[in-house]
Every structure is written in structure tokens, then in C-alpha cells.
C-alpha positions as CSV (number, residue, x, y, z in Angstrom):
1,M,34.0,8.1,-21.4
2,S,36.2,5.6,-23.2
3,V,35.0,3.8,-26.4
4,L,35.1,0.6,-24.4
5,S,32.8,1.9,-21.7
6,R,30.3,3.1,-24.3
7,F,30.5,-0.3,-26.0
8,R,29.8,-2.0,-22.7
9,R,26.7,0.1,-22.1
10,E,25.4,-0.6,-25.6
11,V,26.0,-4.3,-25.1
12,A,24.3,-4.3,-21.7
13,V,21.1,-2.7,-23.2
14,A,21.2,-5.1,-26.2
15,L,21.6,-8.2,-24.0
16,A,18.9,-7.2,-21.5
17,P,16.1,-9.2,-23.1
18,W,18.1,-12.4,-22.8
19,L,19.4,-11.7,-19.3
20,M,15.9,-11.1,-18.2
21,A,14.4,-14.3,-19.8
22,G,11.4,-15.4,-18.0
23,A,10.7,-12.0,-16.3
24,M,8.8,-10.5,-19.2
25,P,5.1,-10.0,-18.5
26,A,2.8,-11.9,-20.9
27,G,2.1,-10.1,-24.1
28,A,4.6,-7.3,-23.6
29,A,7.3,-6.8,-26.2
30,T,10.7,-5.7,-24.9
31,L,11.4,-2.0,-25.4
32,N,13.6,-1.3,-28.4
33,E,16.3,1.4,-28.4
34,L,15.7,4.1,-31.0
35,P,17.8,3.6,-34.2
36,V,20.8,5.9,-34.0
37,L,22.8,7.8,-36.6
38,K,26.1,9.1,-35.2
39,S,28.4,11.9,-36.5
40,Q,31.7,11.0,-37.9
41,G,34.7,13.3,-38.3
42,G,32.7,16.2,-36.9
43,M,29.8,15.8,-39.3
44,L,26.4,14.2,-39.5
45,D,24.8,14.6,-42.9
46,V,21.3,13.2,-43.1
47,L,18.2,13.1,-45.3
48,V,15.0,13.7,-43.4
49,V,11.9,12.7,-45.4
50,A,8.6,13.7,-44.0
51,R,6.0,11.3,-45.3
52,G,3.0,9.1,-44.6
53,D,3.5,5.6,-43.2
54,K,1.6,2.7,-41.8
55,I,1.6,2.6,-38.0
56,S,1.0,-0.9,-36.5
57,H,3.1,-1.1,-33.3
58,L,0.8,0.8,-31.0
59,G,-1.8,-1.9,-30.2
60,T,-5.2,-3.1,-31.5
61,L,-5.7,-0.6,-34.2
62,T,-3.6,0.0,-37.3
63,T,-3.5,3.5,-38.8
64,R,-1.6,5.8,-41.1
65,G,0.4,8.7,-39.7
66,W,3.2,11.1,-40.7
67,V,6.7,10.2,-39.8
68,Y,10.3,11.1,-40.3
69,D,12.3,8.7,-42.5
70,I,15.9,9.6,-41.6
71,C,19.0,8.1,-43.2
72,P,22.5,9.1,-44.2
73,R,22.4,11.5,-47.1
74,P,22.4,9.3,-50.3
75,A,25.5,9.8,-52.4
76,D,23.4,9.8,-55.6
77,G,21.4,12.8,-54.5
78,S,18.2,10.7,-54.1
79,D,15.3,12.4,-52.2
80,S,14.3,9.0,-50.6
81,C,15.8,6.8,-48.0
82,P,16.5,3.1,-48.8
83,T,13.5,0.9,-48.4
84,K,13.1,-0.2,-44.7
85,P,12.7,-3.9,-43.7
86,P,9.2,-5.0,-42.9
87,G,8.1,-4.1,-39.4
88,T,10.3,-1.0,-39.1
89,N,8.8,1.4,-36.6
90,L,9.4,4.9,-38.1
91,Y,6.7,6.3,-35.8
92,G,8.9,5.7,-32.7
93,G,11.6,8.1,-33.9
94,T,15.3,8.2,-34.7
95,R,18.2,9.4,-32.5
96,L,20.8,11.7,-33.9
97,Q,24.0,11.4,-31.9
98,L,26.4,14.4,-32.1
99,Q,29.4,15.8,-30.3
100,P,30.2,19.4,-29.3
101,G,31.7,21.2,-32.3
102,D,29.9,19.0,-34.8
103,T,28.0,20.2,-37.9
104,L,24.5,18.7,-38.4
105,K,23.4,18.9,-42.1
106,M,19.9,18.0,-42.9
107,R,18.0,17.9,-46.2
108,L,14.3,18.0,-45.4
109,V,12.1,16.6,-48.1
110,N,8.4,17.0,-47.9
111,K,6.4,14.1,-49.2
112,L,3.4,14.6,-46.8
113,P,-0.2,14.1,-47.9
114,M,-2.8,16.8,-47.7
115,V,-4.1,17.6,-44.2
116,R,-7.6,16.2,-43.5
117,D,-8.6,17.7,-40.1
118,S,-6.6,20.9,-39.4
119,E,-8.9,23.5,-37.9
120,H,-6.7,26.3,-39.3
121,A,-6.5,25.2,-42.9
122,G,-10.0,26.6,-43.5
123,E,-9.3,30.0,-41.9
124,P,-9.0,33.0,-44.2
125,G,-5.4,33.5,-45.3
126,H,-4.4,30.0,-44.2
127,H,-5.7,27.7,-46.8
128,Y,-2.2,26.7,-47.7
129,L,-2.0,24.8,-44.5
130,A,-4.1,22.1,-46.1
131,S,-1.1,21.4,-48.3
132,N,0.8,20.3,-45.2
133,P,4.0,22.4,-45.3
134,T,6.7,21.6,-42.8
135,N,10.1,22.7,-41.4
136,L,12.6,21.6,-38.7
137,H,13.5,23.0,-35.3
138,T,16.4,21.6,-33.2
139,H,14.7,22.2,-29.8
140,G,17.1,23.2,-27.0
141,L,20.2,23.8,-29.1
142,I,22.1,27.1,-28.8
143,V,22.7,27.5,-32.5
144,S,22.2,30.2,-35.2
145,P,18.9,30.6,-37.0
146,H,20.7,32.0,-40.1
147,Y,19.2,32.5,-43.5
148,P,20.8,31.4,-46.8
149,T,23.5,33.6,-48.3
150,K,25.2,33.7,-51.7
151,N,28.1,31.5,-50.3
152,N,25.9,29.3,-48.1
153,P,22.5,28.3,-49.4
154,T,21.4,26.6,-46.1
155,Y,19.2,27.6,-43.2
156,G,20.1,27.4,-39.6
157,D,17.6,26.6,-36.8
158,N,15.1,28.9,-38.5
159,V,11.4,28.4,-38.0
160,F,10.5,31.1,-40.5
161,V,10.8,28.9,-43.6
162,M,8.4,26.3,-44.9
163,T,8.8,23.4,-47.3
164,L,5.8,22.3,-49.4
165,N,5.2,19.0,-51.2
166,P,5.2,20.1,-54.9
167,D,2.5,17.5,-55.5
168,N,0.2,19.5,-53.2
169,P,-1.5,22.8,-54.1
170,P,0.8,25.9,-53.6
171,P,-0.2,28.9,-51.4
172,G,-2.8,31.3,-52.9
173,D,-2.4,35.0,-53.5
174,D,-4.4,35.8,-50.4
175,D,-2.6,33.4,-48.1
176,V,-0.6,34.9,-45.2
177,V,2.5,32.7,-45.0
178,H,4.9,32.9,-42.0
179,G,8.3,32.9,-43.7
180,D,10.1,31.8,-46.8
181,V,8.3,29.3,-49.1
182,R,10.2,26.5,-50.7
183,F,9.0,23.5,-52.7
184,G,10.3,19.9,-52.5
185,F,13.2,20.3,-50.1
186,T,15.2,22.7,-47.8
187,D,18.8,22.3,-46.7
188,Y,19.8,23.0,-43.1
189,E,23.2,23.4,-41.6
190,I,23.4,23.5,-37.8
191,K,26.9,24.3,-36.5
192,I,27.2,23.3,-32.8
193,P,29.7,25.3,-30.8
194,R,32.7,23.4,-29.5
195,S,31.8,24.7,-26.0
196,H,28.1,23.6,-26.4
197,P,27.4,21.4,-23.3
198,S,26.3,17.8,-23.7
199,G,22.7,17.0,-23.1
200,L,19.3,15.8,-24.4
201,F,17.4,17.7,-27.1
202,W,14.9,16.9,-29.9
203,L,13.8,17.7,-33.5
204,H,10.3,18.5,-34.6
205,G,8.3,20.6,-37.1
206,H,7.4,24.2,-36.2
207,I,4.8,25.3,-38.8
208,H,2.4,27.8,-37.2
209,G,-1.1,26.3,-37.5
210,L,0.2,22.7,-37.9
211,T,2.4,22.1,-34.9
212,L,-0.3,20.1,-33.2
213,N,-1.1,18.0,-36.2
214,Q,2.4,17.1,-37.1
215,L,3.5,16.2,-33.6
216,S,0.4,14.2,-32.8
217,S,1.0,12.2,-36.0
218,G,4.5,11.2,-35.0
219,M,6.9,13.7,-36.6
220,S,9.7,14.1,-34.1
221,A,13.2,12.7,-33.4
222,M,15.7,12.8,-30.6
223,I,19.0,14.6,-30.5
224,T,21.8,13.8,-28.1
225,I,25.1,15.7,-27.7
226,G,27.9,13.9,-25.9
227,D,27.3,11.4,-23.1
228,P,26.0,11.6,-19.5
229,S,29.5,10.8,-18.3
230,E,30.5,14.2,-19.3
231,Y,28.5,15.8,-16.5
232,L,28.3,13.0,-14.0
233,C,30.7,11.2,-11.7
234,K,34.1,12.9,-12.1
235,N,35.7,11.1,-9.1
236,A,37.2,7.7,-9.9
237,E,34.9,5.6,-7.6
238,C,31.7,7.1,-8.9
239,S,33.0,7.1,-12.5
240,A,33.7,3.4,-12.3
241,F,30.2,2.8,-11.0
242,L,28.7,5.0,-13.8
243,D,30.4,2.8,-16.4
244,T,28.2,-0.1,-15.3
245,L,24.9,1.7,-16.0
246,P,23.3,1.1,-19.3
247,V,21.7,4.2,-20.9
248,R,18.2,4.0,-22.4
249,H,16.5,6.6,-24.6
250,L,12.7,6.9,-24.2
251,M,10.5,9.0,-26.5
252,L,6.9,9.5,-25.3
253,K,4.3,10.1,-28.0
254,D,0.5,9.9,-28.0
255,T,-1.9,9.5,-30.9
256,Q,-5.6,9.1,-31.2
257,V,-7.1,6.6,-33.7
258,L,-10.8,6.2,-34.5
259,K,-12.5,2.8,-34.9
260,S,-12.3,3.2,-38.6
261,G,-8.5,3.4,-38.3
262,R,-8.3,7.1,-39.1
263,M,-5.8,9.1,-37.0
264,V,-7.1,12.2,-35.4
265,T,-4.4,14.9,-35.6
266,E,-6.6,17.6,-34.0
267,Q,-6.7,15.8,-30.7
268,Y,-9.8,15.6,-28.5
269,P,-9.0,16.1,-24.8
270,V,-12.2,14.2,-24.0
271,F,-11.4,11.2,-26.2
272,C,-11.3,8.9,-23.2
273,K,-13.2,8.7,-19.9
274,T,-11.1,11.0,-17.7
275,Q,-12.4,9.8,-14.3
276,A,-12.0,6.0,-14.9
277,T,-10.4,4.0,-12.1
278,R,-8.1,1.1,-12.4
279,N,-10.9,-1.2,-11.2
280,E,-13.1,-0.1,-14.2
281,E,-10.6,-0.6,-17.1
282,S,-7.1,-1.6,-17.9
283,R,-5.1,1.0,-19.6
284,Q,-1.9,-0.7,-20.7
285,G,-0.5,1.7,-23.3
286,S,-3.9,3.2,-24.3
287,C,-7.4,4.2,-23.2
288,A,-10.6,3.4,-24.9
289,G,-12.7,6.1,-26.7
290,I,-15.9,7.0,-25.1
291,H,-18.8,5.1,-26.4
292,G,-21.7,7.0,-27.9
293,R,-19.3,9.6,-29.3
294,P,-17.3,9.7,-32.5
295,T,-14.4,8.3,-30.4
296,G,-16.4,5.2,-29.5
297,G,-14.4,2.1,-30.5
298,G,-11.3,4.1,-31.0
299,R,-8.2,4.2,-28.8
300,W,-5.8,6.9,-27.6
301,F,-2.4,5.3,-27.7
302,F,0.4,6.4,-25.4
303,S,3.7,4.9,-26.6
304,V,7.3,4.6,-25.6
305,N,9.6,4.6,-28.6
306,G,6.6,3.9,-30.7
307,Q,5.6,0.8,-28.8
308,G,2.4,0.3,-26.8
309,Y,3.1,-0.8,-23.2
310,P,6.5,-2.3,-23.7
311,H,8.6,-4.3,-21.2
312,I,11.7,-2.5,-19.8
313,P,14.1,-5.0,-18.3
314,V,16.5,-3.4,-15.8
315,A,18.8,-6.4,-15.9
316,Q,21.4,-5.6,-13.2
317,G,21.2,-4.3,-9.7
318,N,23.0,-1.0,-10.3
319,G,20.1,0.2,-12.4
320,E,20.1,2.3,-15.6
321,I,20.2,5.9,-16.9
322,W,16.9,6.8,-18.6
323,R,16.8,9.8,-21.0
324,I,13.2,10.8,-21.6
325,V,11.8,13.2,-24.2
326,T,8.1,14.2,-24.1
327,A,7.2,14.5,-27.8
328,S,3.5,15.0,-27.2
329,A,1.7,17.7,-29.0
330,T,-0.6,18.7,-26.1
331,V,-0.6,16.2,-23.3
332,T,0.9,16.8,-19.9
333,Y,2.5,13.7,-18.5
334,D,2.7,13.2,-14.7
335,L,5.2,10.4,-14.5
336,G,5.7,7.9,-11.7
337,L,7.3,4.5,-11.3
338,R,4.9,2.5,-9.1
339,D,6.3,-0.5,-7.3
340,D,3.9,-3.3,-8.2
341,L,4.2,-5.0,-4.8
342,S,3.7,-2.0,-2.5
343,G,1.7,0.3,-4.8
344,Q,4.0,3.2,-3.9
345,D,6.0,5.4,-6.2
346,M,9.7,4.6,-6.3
347,L,12.4,7.2,-5.8
348,V,14.5,8.2,-8.8
349,Q,17.4,10.6,-9.0
350,V,16.8,13.5,-11.5
351,L,20.1,14.1,-13.2
352,S,19.1,16.6,-15.9
353,V,16.2,18.8,-16.9
354,D,15.7,20.1,-20.4
355,G,19.2,19.0,-21.4
356,V,21.0,20.6,-18.5
357,A,22.5,18.7,-15.5
358,V,20.9,19.8,-12.3
359,Q,23.1,21.3,-9.5
360,P,21.1,22.6,-6.5
361,G,23.2,24.2,-3.8
362,R,24.4,22.0,-1.0
363,N,22.1,23.8,1.4
364,A,19.0,23.8,-0.8
365,T,15.9,22.5,0.9
366,T,13.5,20.1,-0.7
367,A,10.9,23.0,-1.0
368,E,13.5,25.2,-2.7
369,M,14.4,22.4,-5.2
370,R,10.8,22.0,-6.1
371,S,10.5,25.7,-6.6
372,M,13.6,25.9,-8.8
373,T,12.1,23.2,-11.1
374,G,9.0,25.2,-11.6
375,T,7.1,22.7,-9.5
376,R,7.7,20.1,-12.3
377,I,9.5,17.8,-9.9
378,T,8.0,16.4,-6.8
379,A,11.3,16.6,-4.9
380,V,11.9,14.3,-1.9
381,P,14.9,13.9,0.3
382,C,17.6,11.7,-1.2
383,P,19.1,8.8,0.7
384,A,22.5,9.5,2.2
385,D,25.4,9.0,-0.2
386,L,27.6,6.1,0.7
387,G,30.1,5.7,-2.1
388,G,30.5,9.0,-4.0
389,G,32.3,11.0,-1.4
390,Q,31.3,14.6,-0.4
391,L,28.9,16.0,-3.1
392,A,29.7,19.4,-4.5
393,H,26.0,19.9,-5.2
394,K,22.9,18.5,-3.6
395,A,21.3,15.6,-5.5
396,L,17.7,16.0,-6.7
397,C,15.5,13.0,-6.0
398,A,11.8,12.7,-6.9
399,T,8.8,10.4,-6.9
400,R,6.8,12.3,-9.6
401,I,7.8,14.3,-12.6
402,R,5.3,16.5,-14.4
403,M,6.3,16.9,-18.1
404,M,4.4,19.3,-20.3
405,P,5.0,19.0,-24.0
406,S,8.7,19.4,-25.0
407,S,10.1,18.6,-21.5
408,R,13.1,16.3,-21.1
409,V,14.6,14.6,-18.0
410,E,17.4,12.2,-17.4
411,L,17.0,9.8,-14.5
412,W,18.9,7.2,-12.6
413,V,16.4,4.4,-12.2
414,A,17.2,1.4,-9.9
415,H,15.4,-0.9,-7.5
416,R,14.9,0.9,-4.2
417,D,13.1,0.3,-1.0
418,A,10.5,2.4,0.7
419,N,13.2,4.7,2.1
420,G,14.6,5.3,-1.3
421,R,17.8,3.2,-0.8
422,L,19.2,0.7,-3.3
423,A,17.7,-2.7,-2.5
424,P,18.2,-6.2,-3.8
425,A,15.5,-7.1,-6.4
426,G,13.8,-10.4,-5.9
427,N,12.8,-12.7,-8.7
428,N,9.4,-11.0,-9.2
429,A,10.5,-7.4,-8.5
430,S,8.6,-5.1,-10.9
431,A,7.2,-1.6,-11.3
432,T,4.9,0.2,-13.7
433,L,5.9,3.4,-15.5
434,Y,2.7,5.4,-15.7
435,T,1.2,8.9,-16.1
436,S,-1.5,9.9,-13.7
437,Q,-4.5,12.0,-14.5
438,V,-3.6,15.7,-14.9
439,Q,-6.0,18.7,-14.7
440,T,-4.5,21.9,-16.2
441,G,-6.8,24.4,-14.5
442,P,-10.5,25.2,-14.2
443,A,-10.7,26.1,-18.0
444,G,-8.0,23.6,-19.0
445,D,-7.9,20.1,-20.1
446,T,-8.0,16.8,-18.2
447,W,-5.4,14.3,-19.4
448,P,-6.0,10.6,-18.7
449,W,-4.0,8.2,-16.6
450,V,-2.3,5.5,-18.6
451,D,0.2,2.8,-17.8
452,L,3.1,3.3,-20.2
453,A,5.5,0.4,-19.6
454,Q,6.1,-2.6,-17.4
455,V,9.5,-2.5,-15.7
456,S,11.2,-5.6,-14.2
457,F,14.3,-5.5,-11.9
458,R,16.9,-8.1,-11.2
459,G,20.1,-8.3,-9.2
460,T,21.8,-6.5,-6.3
461,A,23.9,-3.3,-6.6
462,V,27.6,-3.6,-6.1
463,A,29.0,-3.4,-2.6
464,N,29.3,0.2,-1.3
465,A,27.3,1.5,-4.3
466,P,26.6,5.2,-4.2
467,Q,23.0,6.1,-3.3
468,V,23.1,9.1,-5.5
469,L,25.3,10.1,-8.5
470,S,27.4,13.2,-8.3
471,V,27.1,16.0,-10.9
472,T,30.4,17.6,-12.0
473,G,31.1,21.1,-10.7
474,D,31.3,22.7,-14.2
475,A,28.2,21.0,-15.7
476,Q,26.3,24.3,-15.9
477,A,29.2,26.7,-16.4
478,E,28.8,27.1,-20.2
479,W,25.0,27.5,-19.8
480,R,25.2,30.2,-17.2
481,D,28.2,32.1,-18.7
482,P,27.9,31.4,-22.4
483,R,30.6,33.8,-23.5
484,R,32.6,31.0,-25.2
485,M,29.6,29.9,-27.2
486,S,29.0,33.5,-28.1
487,A,32.5,33.9,-29.4
488,E,32.2,30.8,-31.5
489,L,28.9,32.1,-32.9
490,G,30.6,35.4,-33.8
491,A,30.5,35.1,-37.6
492,A,26.9,33.9,-37.6
493,N,25.8,36.6,-35.2
494,A,27.5,39.3,-37.3
495,M,25.2,38.4,-40.2
496,F,22.4,40.1,-38.4
497,R,23.4,43.7,-38.6
498,P,22.4,46.3,-35.9
499,E,19.0,47.9,-36.2
500,A,18.1,51.3,-34.6
501,D,14.8,49.9,-33.2
502,C,16.6,47.2,-31.3
503,Q,17.6,48.8,-28.0
504,P,18.7,47.3,-24.7
505,L,16.6,47.5,-21.6
506,A,17.5,50.3,-19.2
507,T,19.3,49.2,-16.1
508,G,16.9,47.6,-13.6
509,H,14.1,47.2,-16.2
510,K,12.5,43.9,-17.2
511,R,10.0,42.6,-19.7
512,R,6.5,41.4,-18.8
513,I,4.8,38.8,-21.0
514,F,1.1,38.2,-20.7
515,M,-0.4,34.8,-21.6
516,G,-4.1,34.4,-22.2
517,F,-7.0,34.9,-24.6
518,T,-7.4,37.8,-26.9
519,P,-9.8,40.4,-25.5
520,G,-13.3,41.0,-26.7
521,G,-14.8,37.6,-26.1
522,S,-12.6,35.9,-28.7
523,V,-11.4,32.3,-28.0
524,A,-8.0,32.9,-29.7
525,F,-4.9,32.4,-27.7
526,G,-2.3,35.2,-27.7
527,L,0.5,37.0,-25.9
528,G,0.8,40.5,-24.6
529,Y,3.7,42.7,-23.6
530,E,4.9,45.6,-21.5
531,E,8.2,46.9,-20.1
532,L,8.6,47.4,-16.3
533,D,10.9,50.0,-14.7
534,E,13.3,49.5,-11.8
535,N,10.3,49.9,-9.4
536,G,8.2,47.2,-11.2
537,Q,5.9,49.8,-12.8
538,P,4.8,49.7,-16.4
539,V,6.8,52.0,-18.7
540,A,4.4,54.3,-20.6
541,G,4.0,53.5,-24.3
542,T,5.3,50.0,-24.1
543,F,2.0,48.1,-23.5
544,R,0.7,45.7,-26.2
545,D,-2.5,43.9,-25.4
546,I,-2.8,40.2,-25.8
547,E,-3.0,39.4,-29.5
548,P,-2.5,36.4,-31.7
549,F,0.8,35.6,-33.5
550,N,2.0,38.2,-36.0
551,A,5.1,36.8,-37.8
552,D,5.8,40.1,-39.6
553,T,6.3,42.3,-36.5
554,P,8.7,41.3,-33.7
555,T,7.3,41.9,-30.2
556,V,10.7,42.0,-28.6
557,C,13.8,43.5,-30.3
558,L,17.2,43.8,-28.5
559,P,20.9,43.9,-29.3
560,L,23.6,41.6,-28.0
561,G,26.0,43.0,-25.5
562,P,29.2,45.0,-26.4
563,G,31.4,43.0,-28.8
564,N,28.4,40.7,-29.4
565,T,28.7,39.2,-26.0
566,P,25.6,37.7,-24.4
567,T,23.1,40.0,-22.9
568,V,21.1,39.0,-19.8
569,E,17.5,40.1,-19.2
570,R,14.8,39.4,-16.7
571,W,11.3,38.5,-17.8
572,Q,8.1,38.2,-15.8
573,I,5.6,35.7,-17.3
574,V,2.0,36.4,-16.2
575,N,-0.7,33.9,-17.1
576,I,-4.1,35.5,-16.7
577,A,-6.0,32.5,-18.1
578,S,-7.6,29.9,-15.9
579,E,-5.6,27.1,-17.5
580,D,-1.9,26.3,-17.3
581,H,0.5,27.2,-20.2
582,N,4.0,26.0,-21.0
583,F,6.4,28.9,-21.7
584,H,9.3,28.1,-24.2
585,V,11.8,30.4,-25.8
586,H,14.1,29.3,-28.6
587,Q,17.9,29.5,-28.6
588,T,18.5,29.9,-24.9
589,K,18.2,28.4,-21.4
590,F,16.8,30.3,-18.4
591,S,16.7,30.0,-14.7
592,L,13.7,30.7,-12.4
593,L,14.4,33.4,-9.9
594,S,13.6,32.8,-6.3
595,R,11.5,35.3,-4.4
596,D,14.7,36.4,-2.5
597,V,16.5,37.1,-5.8
598,I,13.5,39.1,-7.1
599,N,13.3,41.2,-4.0
600,G,17.0,41.9,-4.1
601,R,17.9,40.2,-0.8
602,I,20.1,37.6,-2.5
603,V,22.2,38.5,-5.5
604,E,24.2,35.4,-6.4
605,H,21.8,32.5,-6.0
606,R,20.0,31.5,-9.3
607,G,19.0,28.0,-8.4
608,G,20.4,24.8,-9.7
609,V,18.1,24.0,-12.5
610,L,18.0,25.5,-16.0
611,H,15.1,25.3,-18.4
612,D,13.9,26.0,-22.0
613,N,10.3,25.4,-21.1
614,V,8.4,25.8,-17.8
615,P,4.8,25.5,-16.7
616,I,3.1,28.8,-15.9
617,P,0.3,28.2,-13.5
618,H,-3.2,29.4,-14.2
619,A,-4.7,32.4,-12.5
620,D,-7.3,32.1,-9.8
621,G,-10.6,33.8,-10.7
622,E,-12.0,35.0,-14.1
623,C,-10.1,37.5,-16.2
624,E,-11.0,38.2,-19.8
625,S,-8.3,40.9,-20.3
626,V,-5.2,42.5,-18.9
627,D,-7.5,45.3,-17.6
628,D,-9.4,42.6,-15.6
629,W,-6.2,41.4,-14.1
630,R,-5.1,45.0,-13.2
631,A,-8.6,45.4,-11.6
632,G,-8.0,42.4,-9.4
633,K,-10.7,40.1,-11.0
634,C,-8.2,37.3,-10.9
635,V,-5.0,36.5,-9.1
636,A,-2.1,35.4,-11.3
637,H,1.1,33.6,-10.2
638,P,3.9,35.2,-12.2
639,M,7.1,33.4,-12.9
640,E,10.3,35.4,-13.1
641,L,13.1,34.3,-15.4
642,E,16.7,35.3,-16.0
643,I,17.6,34.8,-19.6
644,P,21.0,35.1,-21.3
645,F,20.6,35.8,-25.0
646,T,23.6,34.6,-26.9
647,V,22.4,34.1,-30.5
648,A,21.5,36.8,-33.0
649,G,18.6,36.3,-35.4
650,D,14.9,35.9,-35.5
651,F,13.2,33.2,-33.5
652,A,10.2,32.7,-31.2
653,Y,8.8,32.4,-27.8
654,H,5.5,30.7,-27.2
655,C,3.4,28.2,-25.3
656,H,4.6,24.7,-26.2
657,I,1.1,23.2,-26.0
658,G,0.5,22.6,-29.7
659,E,-3.1,23.7,-29.7
660,H,-2.3,27.0,-28.0
661,S,0.7,28.0,-30.2
662,D,-1.3,27.1,-33.3
663,E,-4.1,29.3,-32.2
664,G,-1.8,32.3,-31.7
665,M,0.1,32.0,-28.4
666,M,3.4,32.8,-30.0
667,A,5.5,35.9,-30.7
668,R,8.6,36.8,-32.7
669,I,11.8,37.9,-31.0
670,R,14.5,39.7,-32.9
671,I,18.1,39.9,-31.7
672,R,20.7,41.9,-33.6
673,A,24.5,42.3,-33.5
674,N,25.8,45.2,-31.4
675,K,27.5,48.2,-33.0
């Protein structure tokens, strides 16, 4: 996309409040774009200060939380960013705009206060968590997790390092820390391959035992690489239309605040009344704490860009591109855009999932598209395309989108009629962006419904406007065949020398990962493991029962392919718990395998959606152990993944529900260079 086109988009978003004068609902502030820091000359060098801050943009209660104060690295070496103007909303987040081939340098400075309510800080061996250590993870990027060397004192995207505030107590002799310990600051250098695809990613802390606390307090930021035009609308007509669409960036966060103003970073799923109806109470950006409990008089705030129930003006008839990050610690959002006149959910086109443009096959059915999204997307038939010509891939349209923590989507949002076709917006055309009530299984949590933002529409789409946007034919090429990225990562991968214990899977074998509680009546979450042979039978001697996170011993160890090329494995994820989990693996993307692929009837089809996190549905029945599952006491619903591993190093796979990973549902994976 040209510089002029990008400028036009930015101007369109900036002018929207004035263009929509008179359409704003009473009391609603217009949604602000996230402040953005852009790379220059192939480099973005920033200071990331984790610190406490006053939070006053959410609604009726003011509180103090933890935020990222991000600024260009001060030339004088200061460990603080310049003082922000009054009213600055650091809680909402910052966007880091990068390009393929850029280098992201970050100095993380820890100025966090002590933790007040972490359940894990009082556990034996984990008292250091009360000191609030932190680190950084660039979620979704295919980059090296390298360690410092003599010639390069920086870390890559490495979660096995922690930075402590030197004003807080240090770890004790009996503490079990999960990685390198640093005081004051840590320098990161993230080199993005030139062949790294464009997309939507994010930044957050990844300290085992504090992930929930730091995310629920507001510590996250957005990362974007490139521009949506790089994977959308390659023909001239569609490209010209795309140039008219403003791009919005929306970060969803939720935070609980007691009547006293104290933030609760160990969130209560029962903070609000879960069964409340719209007739009983208004929930514009928050829900009220249940009276008669400690939450009484408090509020659970659900914000967009750190704002409670903002107004989003879609100022012209062609609509907008919305790029949405779910930065929640634990909550599952079930998003819909409800037409305020009809009460029906409006159709949107899903352009990207987890930073990867979607490309279902032209013959994919609606049911198949729902399946390849891990049932995250309530897929519906798209309206016939009028202006974009013959699509190389089928468009993915939806009325509802279920987003567990860490999920990202990119949507084309425009005013549409009941049939999903673009329609003129009258003077009072409006909709409500909301999340409906979500139940995550018989033993899971019930997340409340909340109205997130008021949306107003104006104008009519241009004549012969396309009903759906086309996705370029090579949008997934680098993700599915990452050999170019692997070659660019060659030097970093070679740093992780071969190890005899890291052996490839035998031909036809796959790995099975169990998700559930540790056996013996414990309430701790954990992961189990075994290898399956070509007939799907467990390989003797490979089984490891469900156990909590052990940072010192990798559960999975494998080499890259010959010449350090990517190696592709199949994993089966089995959830034996009676609640849903959200499986995430670092430094890669994966596809969900259809039943036909698993059974060998179809070899080539891998689906048109790639993920870095996916919901794993709960089991039916009661299983307290893997033995119970083998005995048929519950019926699980396994998900089968095909995963290309491109990056050498040590990283993690885990449930991305903060409470679950903090309590042990995480494991270390080790990938080494090939001989």
C-alpha cells in the first residue's frame, strides 16, 4: 500500500468523530486509536517500563493497576519515559508497528510494586513472586528465543528470564525460580525474518505464577507487522476499494475493582451475577459486583482500548477493518455485533485469525469452515461477491466469534441488511458490540455478558462495492512452508547445538498431550504426555502422567530437519477435564486436521485457517486421571494439529487461561539444531 493510502486511512479514522457529529450516544466517549510507535530504517528501539499507574477511564471507580509505559529509548540512557500529559490512558495499551525484516529492541525496566493478592506468592518455593518479577513475550511471532552471548548481551523472545525491581526483596535461597534472574532491567532483541508474514500479534508478560495478575492489571500491548493490504485485495478493483477502508485497532481488557478502589488481580469468576438479563440491569462496559459478597459495590470493567463503553463511529458506507486482540487474563469473549433496530447479530467478514489471513478452499462448506476454526467462528454463508471478481478462496463470514484469552481476529465491519448484504445506513443506524454469556463446561467458569461499545453507521457503500474482500493467493504460503524463515533464522538456530536426547519422531508417529488436573485428588492443573505409533497406539515407556509445570525438564525435545530446515509433527490434544482449555504453543502456527486427513483419506487438505491458540473442548463425564479416561469414565473430544517447528531454542506450550497456566498447565519444549 502506498504512503498516501495509509495516510488517507489514518486521516479517515482521525476525522471520524467530526464526521459523525450528532450520532454519538449520550455519555459515550469516542474510541481512541492506540498510540503507535513505528519502526524507522528497519529498527524500533523502545523502553518498556512496567510500573503502577492510576486508572480512571473505565467508568465509575478509579483504581491503580500495572501498565506498560512505552516510549522511544531515551538517548541519555534514562530508565523512565518522559512524563505523560494529564489524562493519558496507559492502561489501554500501545501499538508497536513493524515491517518484515525489522529488528525490535526493547529494554524492559521493572518498577512494579509488590504483589498484594497472588495466590502463588505464599506457596513454598515461590515467595519471590510477591516481589512482582516480569518479562516479555512477543506472542505469535516466529522469532528466536536466544540467550545472551559474549557478543550479544540481549535475550530473544525468551520466557525463561525474569526481571525484578531492585527496590523489592530478592528471591530467597529456597525459592524455585524459572529461568535467569536479573535486577532492574533486561534487554531484548527480536529480529523479524524478512519473509515473516504481516499480521496482528501482541506483547505481554509471561512469568509463571503471575501471568493472571499482570494481564488482569493491564500489562499488555499490541504488535502489528505490515498492513492488511499485503494479504487482501490484490486485483485493482478490490484494491481501490480497500484503500477507502479505515483500519481500527481494538484491544479488549477486563479488570475487577472493589468498592474501595482496590484492583483484584486474582479474578473472581463470580464477581457479577452471571444469569442477569438485559431487563434487570444495564451493562455498558461493566457489570456490578454481587451485593452481600466482597464484590458488592465493586465493578468488573470490560474495556476497549482502555475505555469503558466507547462510541465507534463507522463514518462512511464502505465500512472499516477492525483488528481485535483479546488481552484478557482468563475471560472468554463471545463477540457479536447486534443491530439495535432488529436485535439480530450483523454479518462480518473474518479476514484473519491469530495473525494469519484465512483462506478456506473454494468448495469448503460452512460446517467445514466452522470446524477448521476450532469452532471459534460461527460461520454463515457470505453474500455473493459483486465487485471483486472470482475469488481464489472462499470468504469466511460470521455472526459470532468466540475468543479465548490471546485470540486475535481481523474483520471487515460494514452496515449490512438481514441477508448480510451491504445496505445504506439511515440517520439512526447503530449496533452494539457485545460479549454474550459464556459457560466453559460443567466444572468451568461462567463469564458474564457485557455491552462493550456503541457503534454508529452512516453512508452508503460505493456503487458495485464487493460484498466480500478477496484474500491474496500467497497469504499463507510462508506460514505453511516456512523454509525461507528457517533459512533467515539459521545463525540463531545454530546457537542451540544438537543434543543426543533430542530425537525426531519415527515415521507415522505423533505426540499426545493430556490436559487436566494432576491425579490423586489435587486441584492443580497440569499436562501429560505420550507418544503414539503409526497405528495410534501408545509407545511403551513414553507416558508421563499429568503433572504441573517443571521448568527444568523439557517434556518434548526434538531436532530441526536436515540442514536445520523446519520439521513437521502431528500432535493430538486430549482434554480429560470437564472444562474447556485454550491450547497455545510458542514460536509457531498450526492447522487443525480434518477427520478425513487424520484417517488418511485426504492427504493435501489442511484447512484454510492457521492458529497459535485453539479451544480444546471439555470431556463429557467425570475423569480424575488418564487411567479414568482409558477406562471410559469420560469421553474426550481430541483436537489433532499439524505443527511446523522452525525455531530452535527453549519455549513453552500451555493453556492460555492465566489461572490454568499459573497453576501448572504448562510444559517446556526444547528444539535443537540438526547435526
